[in-house]
MIDOSE-1310 file (N, C-alpha, C; in nm, 2 decimals, decimal comma, always signed):
residues 125
mnqk	+0,60/-2,99/-0,36/+0,48/-2,90/-0,34/+0,52/-2,76/-0,36; +0,45/-2,69/-0,44/+0,47/-2,54/-0,46/+0,44/-2,47/-0,33; +0,53/-2,37/-0,30/+0,51/-2,28/-0,19/+0,41/-2,17/-0,22; +0,31/-2,15/-0,13/+0,21/-2,05/-0,15/+0,23/-1,95/-0,03
gpil	+0,18/-1,83/-0,05/+0,18/-1,74/+0,07/+0,27/-1,62/+0,03; +0,32/-1,55/+0,13/+0,31/-1,58/+0,27/+0,18/-1,55/+0,34; +0,15/-1,61/+0,45/+0,04/-1,57/+0,54/+0,10/-1,53/+0,67; +0,05/-1,42/+0,72/+0,10/-1,36/+0,85/+0,00/-1,40/+0,96
ivdd	+0,05/-1,45/+1,07/-0,03/-1,48/+1,19/+0,02/-1,39/+1,30; -0,07/-1,32/+1,36/-0,04/-1,22/+1,47/-0,12/-1,27/+1,59; -0,05/-1,32/+1,69/-0,12/-1,37/+1,81/-0,02/-1,37/+1,92; -0,06/-1,34/+2,04/+0,03/-1,34/+2,16/+0,04/-1,48/+2,23
epfi	-0,04/-1,57/+2,18/-0,03/-1,71/+2,24/+0,06/-1,80/+2,15; +0,17/-1,84/+2,21/+0,26/-1,93/+2,13/+0,20/-2,05/+2,07; +0,10/-2,11/+2,15/+0,04/-2,24/+2,10/-0,04/-2,21/+1,97; -0,11/-2,09/+1,96/-0,18/-2,06/+1,84/-0,09/-2,03/+1,73
llsl	+0,02/-1,96/+1,75/+0,12/-1,94/+1,65/+0,18/-2,07/+1,59; +0,21/-2,16/+1,68/+0,26/-2,29/+1,64/+0,16/-2,38/+1,56; +0,04/-2,39/+1,62/-0,06/-2,47/+1,56/-0,11/-2,42/+1,42; -0,13/-2,29/+1,41/-0,17/-2,23/+1,28/-0,06/-2,24/+1,18
syll	+0,07/-2,21/+1,23/+0,18/-2,22/+1,14/+0,19/-2,37/+1,08; +0,18/-2,46/+1,17/+0,19/-2,60/+1,13/+0,08/-2,64/+1,02; -0,04/-2,60/+1,05/-0,15/-2,62/+0,96/-0,13/-2,56/+0,83; -0,09/-2,43/+0,83/-0,08/-2,36/+0,70/+0,04/-2,41/+0,62
kheg	+0,15/-2,44/+0,69/+0,27/-2,50/+0,62/+0,23/-2,63/+0,56; +0,15/-2,71/+0,63/+0,11/-2,84/+0,58/+0,02/-2,82/+0,45; -0,05/-2,71/+0,44/-0,13/-2,67/+0,32/-0,04/-2,61/+0,21; +0,09/-2,59/+0,24/+0,18/-2,55/+0,13/+0,21/-2,40/+0,14
ytve	+0,17/-2,33/+0,24/+0,19/-2,18/+0,25/+0,32/-2,16/+0,33; +0,38/-2,05/+0,29/+0,49/-2,00/+0,38/+0,42/-1,91/+0,48; +0,48/-1,90/+0,60/+0,42/-1,84/+0,72/+0,52/-1,74/+0,78; +0,46/-1,63/+0,82/+0,53/-1,53/+0,90/+0,45/-1,51/+1,03
tasn	+0,52/-1,49/+1,14/+0,45/-1,47/+1,27/+0,49/-1,34/+1,34; +0,40/-1,29/+1,42/+0,43/-1,18/+1,51/+0,35/-1,20/+1,64; +0,40/-1,15/+1,75/+0,34/-1,18/+1,88/+0,26/-1,06/+1,94; +0,26/-0,95/+1,86/+0,17/-0,84/+1,91/+0,14/-0,76/+1,78
gqeg	+0,04/-0,67/+1,80/-0,01/-0,59/+1,69/+0,09/-0,50/+1,62; +0,17/-0,44/+1,70/+0,27/-0,34/+1,65/+0,37/-0,42/+1,56; +0,42/-0,53/+1,61/+0,51/-0,62/+1,53/+0,44/-0,67/+1,41; +0,31/-0,70/+1,42/+0,24/-0,75/+1,31/+0,23/-0,65/+1,19
larl	+0,20/-0,53/+1,23/+0,19/-0,42/+1,13/+0,32/-0,40/+1,06; +0,43/-0,41/+1,13/+0,56/-0,39/+1,08/+0,60/-0,51/+0,98; +0,56/-0,63/+1,02/+0,59/-0,75/+0,93/+0,50/-0,74/+0,81; +0,38/-0,70/+0,82/+0,29/-0,69/+0,71/+0,34/-0,59/+0,61
rkth	+0,39/-0,47/+0,65/+0,44/-0,37/+0,56/+0,56/-0,42/+0,49; +0,64/-0,51/+0,55/+0,76/-0,57/+0,49/+0,73/-0,68/+0,39; +0,63/-0,77/+0,43/+0,61/-0,89/+0,35/+0,49/-0,87/+0,25; +0,40/-0,78/+0,28/+0,28/-0,76/+0,20/+0,20/-0,89/+0,18
aplv	+0,20/-0,97/+0,29/+0,12/-1,10/+0,29/-0,02/-1,07/+0,24; -0,08/-1,15/+0,16/-0,22/-1,13/+0,11/-0,32/-1,16/+0,21; -0,28/-1,23/+0,32/-0,38/-1,27/+0,42/-0,32/-1,27/+0,56; -0,39/-1,22/+0,66/-0,34/-1,21/+0,80/-0,45/-1,27/+0,89
fldv	-0,40/-1,35/+0,98/-0,48/-1,40/+1,10/-0,45/-1,30/+1,21; -0,55/-1,24/+1,27/-0,53/-1,15/+1,38/-0,60/-1,19/+1,50; -0,53/-1,20/+1,61/-0,60/-1,23/+1,74/-0,66/-1,10/+1,79; -0,77/-1,10/+1,85/-0,84/-0,98/+1,90/-0,77/-0,92/+2,02
mmpl	-0,75/-1,00/+2,12/-0,69/-0,95/+2,25/-0,54/-0,97/+2,25; -0,47/-0,86/+2,22/-0,32/-0,86/+2,22/-0,27/-0,74/+2,29; -0,14/-0,75/+2,34/-0,08/-0,63/+2,41/-0,04/-0,53/+2,30; -0,03/-0,41/+2,35/+0,01/-0,29/+2,27/-0,10/-0,24/+2,18
ingy	-0,14/-0,31/+2,08/-0,25/-0,27/+1,99/-0,34/-0,39/+1,98; -0,47/-0,38/+2,00/-0,56/-0,50/+1,99/-0,58/-0,52/+1,84; -0,64/-0,64/+1,82/-0,66/-0,68/+1,68/-0,76/-0,60/+1,60; -0,86/-0,54/+1,67/-0,96/-0,45/+1,60/-0,88/-0,33/+1,55
evca	-0,80/-0,27/+1,63/-0,72/-0,15/+1,59/-0,62/-0,19/+1,47; -0,56/-0,30/+1,49/-0,46/-0,34/+1,38/-0,54/-0,36/+1,25; -0,66/-0,43/+1,25/-0,74/-0,45/+1,14/-0,78/-0,31/+1,07; -0,82/-0,22/+1,16/-0,87/-0,09/+1,11/-0,75/-0,02/+1,04
rikq	-0,63/-0,03/+1,10/-0,51/+0,04/+1,04/-0,47/-0,03/+0,91; -0,49/-0,16/+0,90/-0,46/-0,23/+0,77/-0,55/-0,18/+0,66; -0,68/-0,17/+0,69/-0,78/-0,13/+0,59/-0,77/+0,01/+0,56; -0,72/+0,10/+0,64/-0,70/+0,24/+0,61/-0,58/+0,27/+0,54
dral	-0,48/+0,18/+0,53/-0,35/+0,20/+0,47/-0,37/+0,16/+0,32; -0,35/+0,26/+0,23/-0,37/+0,23/+0,09/-0,28/+0,11/+0,04; -0,16/+0,10/+0,09/-0,07/-0,01/+0,05/-0,12/-0,15/+0,10; -0,19/-0,15/+0,21/-0,23/-0,28/+0,27/-0,38/-0,31/+0,26
agty	-0,46/-0,21/+0,21/-0,61/-0,22/+0,22/-0,66/-0,35/+0,15; -0,59/-0,40/+0,06/-0,64/-0,52/-0,01/-0,61/-0,65/+0,06; -0,54/-0,64/+0,18/-0,51/-0,76/+0,26/-0,63/-0,82/+0,32; -0,65/-0,95/+0,31/-0,76/-1,02/+0,37/-0,72/-1,04/+0,52
viml	-0,82/-1,02/+0,61/-0,80/-1,03/+0,75/-0,90/-1,13/+0,81; -0,85/-1,23/+0,88/-0,93/-1,33/+0,95/-0,91/-1,30/+1,10; -1,01/-1,25/+1,17/-0,99/-1,23/+1,32/-1,01/-1,36/+1,39; -0,93/-1,38/+1,50/-0,94/-1,49/+1,58/-0,97/-1,45/+1,72
sarg	-1,06/-1,51/+1,79/-1,10/-1,47/+1,92/-1,16/-1,59/+2,00; -1,14/-1,59/+2,13/-1,21/-1,68/+2,22/-1,36/-1,63/+2,24; -1,38/-1,50/+2,21/-1,51/-1,44/+2,23/-1,59/-1,45/+2,10; -1,70/-1,53/+2,11/-1,78/-1,55/+1,99/-1,92/-1,49/+1,99
qtad	-1,94/-1,40/+2,08/-2,08/-1,33/+2,09/-2,10/-1,25/+1,96; -2,23/-1,23/+1,93/-2,26/-1,16/+1,81/-2,20/-1,02/+1,80; -2,20/-0,95/+1,92/-2,14/-0,81/+1,93/-1,99/-0,82/+1,90; -1,92/-0,92/+1,94/-1,77/-0,94/+1,91/-1,75/-0,95/+1,76
reqg	-1,83/-1,04/+1,70/-1,82/-1,06/+1,55/-1,85/-0,93/+1,48; -1,95/-0,86/+1,52/-1,99/-0,74/+1,45/-1,88/-0,64/+1,47; -1,81/-0,63/+1,58/-1,70/-0,54/+1,60/-1,58/-0,57/+1,51; -1,55/-0,70/+1,49/-1,45/-0,74/+1,40/-1,48/-0,71/+1,26
lsag	-1,60/-0,73/+1,22/-1,64/-0,71/+1,08/-1,65/-0,55/+1,05; -1,69/-0,48/+1,16/-1,69/-0,33/+1,14/-1,55/-0,27/+1,13; -1,45/-0,34/+1,19/-1,31/-0,29/+1,18/-1,26/-0,32/+1,04; -1,33/-0,41/+0,96/-1,28/-0,44/+0,83/-1,24/-0,58/+0,81
adey	-1,26/-0,67/+0,91/-1,22/-0,81/+0,89/-1,31/-0,88/+0,78; -1,25/-0,97/+0,71/-1,32/-1,04/+0,61/-1,38/-1,17/+0,67; -1,33/-1,22/+0,77/-1,38/-1,34/+0,84/-1,36/-1,32/+0,99; -1,44/-1,39/+1,07/-1,42/-1,38/+1,22/-1,44/-1,53/+1,27
mtkp	-1,33/-1,58/+1,33/-1,34/-1,72/+1,37/-1,32/-1,73/+1,52; -1,38/-1,82/+1,59/-1,37/-1,84/+1,73/-1,27/-1,95/+1,76; -1,19/-1,93/+1,87/-1,10/-2,03/+1,92/-1,18/-2,12/+2,02; -1,16/-2,25/+2,02/-1,07/-2,32/+1,93/-1,14/-2,33/+1,79
fspr	-1,05/-2,35/+1,69/-1,10/-2,35/+1,56/-1,07/-2,49/+1,50; -1,15/-2,52/+1,39/-1,13/-2,65/+1,32/-1,02/-2,63/+1,22; -0,92/-2,72/+1,21/-0,82/-2,71/+1,11/-0,88/-2,71/+0,96; -0,98/-2,79/+0,95/-1,05/-2,80/+0,81/-1,12/-2,67/+0,78
evae	-1,18/-2,60/+0,88/-1,25/-2,47/+0,85/-1,14/-2,37/+0,82; -1,03/-2,37/+0,89/-0,92/-2,27/+0,86/-0,88/-2,28/+0,72; -0,84/-2,41/+0,68/-0,79/-2,43/+0,55/-0,89/-2,39/+0,44; -1,02/-2,42/+0,46/-1,12/-2,38/+0,37/-1,14/-2,23/+0,35
rvrt	-1,14/-2,16/+0,47/-1,15/-2,01/+0,46/-1,03/-1,95/+0,39; -0,91/-2,00/+0,42/-0,79/-1,95/+0,35/-0,80/-1,97/+0,20; -0,84/-2,09/+0,16/-0,85/-2,12/+0,02/-0,96/-2,03/-0,05; -1,07/-2,01/+0,02/-1,18/-1,93/-0,04/-1,13/-1,79/-0,06
llan	-1,07/-1,73/+0,05/-1,03/-1,59/+0,04/-0,92/-1,57/-0,07; -0,82/-1,66/-0,07/-0,71/-1,64/-0,16/-0,75/-1,68/-0,30; -0,85/-1,75/-0,32/-0,90/-1,78/-0,46/-0,95/-1,65/-0,52; -0,99/-1,55/-0,44/-1,04/-1,43/-0,49/-0,92/-1,33/-0,52
n	-0,80/-1,37/-0,48/-0,69/-1,28/-0,49/-0,63/-1,28/-0,64
């Protein structure tokens, strides 16, 4: 199987990092992970991953702020961002999309839905 990616996952929950990593690797992607927003920005600047999964509620820098920084950085602005959150209210989704997210998914998520959204976004790449 050809390796695709990398995809960066930024989440402070080890279970989410492991489950998303497993799913994406099964789909043939290489995966990078970070456990907070600051580390995520540093990894993204190093890897230039075309797609990032961002948890909303993280220590140091929350996902909304990380997303806004990605979209304001000329070198990273083309990166696709999928926000992940346990909060699925309309206002939460709107805040994520206003920060520049391309997609907003609620936890728990469907593996099939994750795979489809990744394929759809990266097909535009």
